[in-house]
TORSEZA-375813 format. One record per residue (C-alpha): x, y, z. Coordinates in Angstrom, 3 decimals, padded with zeros to 6 digits. Layout:
# residues N
         px         py         pz
          X          Y          Z
...
This chain:
# residues 117
         px         py         pz
   -038.081   -007.283   -102.638
   -037.730   -003.706   -101.110
   -034.665   -001.689   -100.645
   -035.849   -000.820   -097.018
   -035.314   -003.074   -093.944
   -038.616   -004.456   -092.606
   -037.751   -003.870   -089.169
   -034.657   -002.100   -087.332
   -031.975   -004.456   -087.648
   -033.956   -006.579   -089.897
   -032.712   -007.751   -093.523
   -032.449   -005.055   -096.373
   -034.523   -007.520   -098.501
   -036.238   -010.981   -098.285
   -034.217   -013.940   -099.061
   -034.636   -014.602   -102.820
   -034.976   -017.791   -104.573
   -031.793   -019.726   -105.583
   -032.078   -018.932   -109.185
   -029.428   -016.635   -111.155
   -032.278   -014.050   -112.157
   -033.531   -013.579   -108.245
   -029.883   -013.689   -107.065
   -028.797   -011.131   -109.735
   -031.768   -008.670   -108.608
   -030.950   -009.293   -104.982
   -027.065   -008.554   -105.810
   -028.257   -005.319   -107.534
   -030.101   -004.120   -104.399
   -027.638   -005.093   -101.855
   -024.284   -004.941   -103.201
   -024.387   -003.282   -106.649
   -020.387   -003.165   -106.885
   -020.434   -006.681   -106.805
   -022.772   -007.250   -109.981
   -019.757   -007.341   -112.503
   -018.294   -010.211   -110.484
   -021.682   -012.141   -110.308
   -021.963   -011.681   -114.231
   -018.197   -012.837   -114.723
   -018.803   -015.869   -112.201
   -022.202   -016.736   -113.902
   -020.457   -016.734   -117.405
   -017.641   -019.072   -115.924
   -020.145   -021.590   -114.407
   -022.242   -021.900   -117.762
   -018.954   -022.598   -119.547
   -017.903   -025.181   -117.046
   -021.283   -026.567   -117.079
   -021.117   -026.971   -120.768
   -017.514   -028.320   -121.058
   -017.963   -030.771   -118.094
   -021.595   -031.903   -119.093
   -022.963   -031.406   -115.553
   -024.793   -028.669   -113.802
   -022.538   -028.938   -110.606
   -020.609   -025.625   -111.505
   -024.056   -023.933   -111.789
   -025.144   -025.272   -108.258
   -022.159   -024.176   -106.785
   -022.490   -020.832   -108.341
   -026.006   -020.532   -106.937
   -025.061   -021.611   -103.578
   -022.080   -019.003   -103.329
   -023.965   -016.391   -104.377
   -027.123   -017.281   -102.271
   -024.707   -017.419   -099.024
   -023.304   -014.150   -100.104
   -026.749   -012.576   -100.620
   -028.101   -014.071   -097.274
   -024.930   -012.102   -095.526
   -025.208   -008.807   -097.592
   -029.111   -008.625   -096.988
   -027.873   -008.028   -093.206
   -025.565   -005.005   -093.273
   -024.153   -005.499   -089.635
   -023.791   -009.345   -090.307
   -021.745   -008.488   -093.463
   -019.927   -005.677   -091.910
   -018.833   -008.214   -089.101
   -017.700   -010.762   -091.709
   -015.702   -008.506   -093.305
   -013.963   -007.705   -090.052
   -013.427   -011.239   -089.248
   -011.991   -011.788   -092.742
   -009.273   -009.125   -091.908
   -008.524   -010.502   -088.534
   -008.094   -013.682   -089.995
   -006.012   -012.533   -092.596
   -003.717   -010.420   -090.278
   -003.821   -013.087   -087.130
   -000.308   -013.674   -085.904
   -001.216   -016.176   -083.323
   -003.261   -019.441   -083.489
   -005.701   -018.294   -080.859
   -006.794   -015.209   -082.707
   -007.126   -017.000   -086.093
   -009.146   -019.770   -084.494
   -011.560   -017.285   -082.852
   -012.108   -015.363   -086.137
   -012.493   -018.836   -088.299
   -014.876   -019.903   -085.417
   -017.049   -016.769   -085.667
   -016.926   -016.747   -089.532
   -018.193   -020.356   -089.442
   -021.269   -019.369   -087.316
   -022.172   -016.431   -089.838
   -021.807   -018.982   -092.719
   -023.838   -021.436   -091.034
   -026.640   -019.005   -090.356
   -026.542   -017.942   -094.114
   -026.408   -021.719   -095.180
   -029.903   -022.178   -092.965
   -031.483   -019.289   -094.728
   -030.867   -020.334   -098.262
   -031.892   -023.857   -097.272
   -035.079   -022.503   -095.885
């Protein structure tokens, strides 16, 4: 993975594999300030997986961070998502909230397709 966009407006890095190591490397590149959160979330997921005798918490962790990276590797998309989150948090009318949530869902759907590819 490189730290430079492949084309203007393109992703900063290729979409990594959904493994803890690949996602950690990607988070380090696209959102290094989030690395402590990544490590804390991974530790909790491992602990839950052991306690519950299931890999479900690990799968949830990988999907959550996969979506995060899918968005963050596109700076404009990540910025728009943050704007929409702020709008939704501060919305005082139903229409504004509905509009923000609908666009957030579109962004999430794109990220989900990227991690599924």
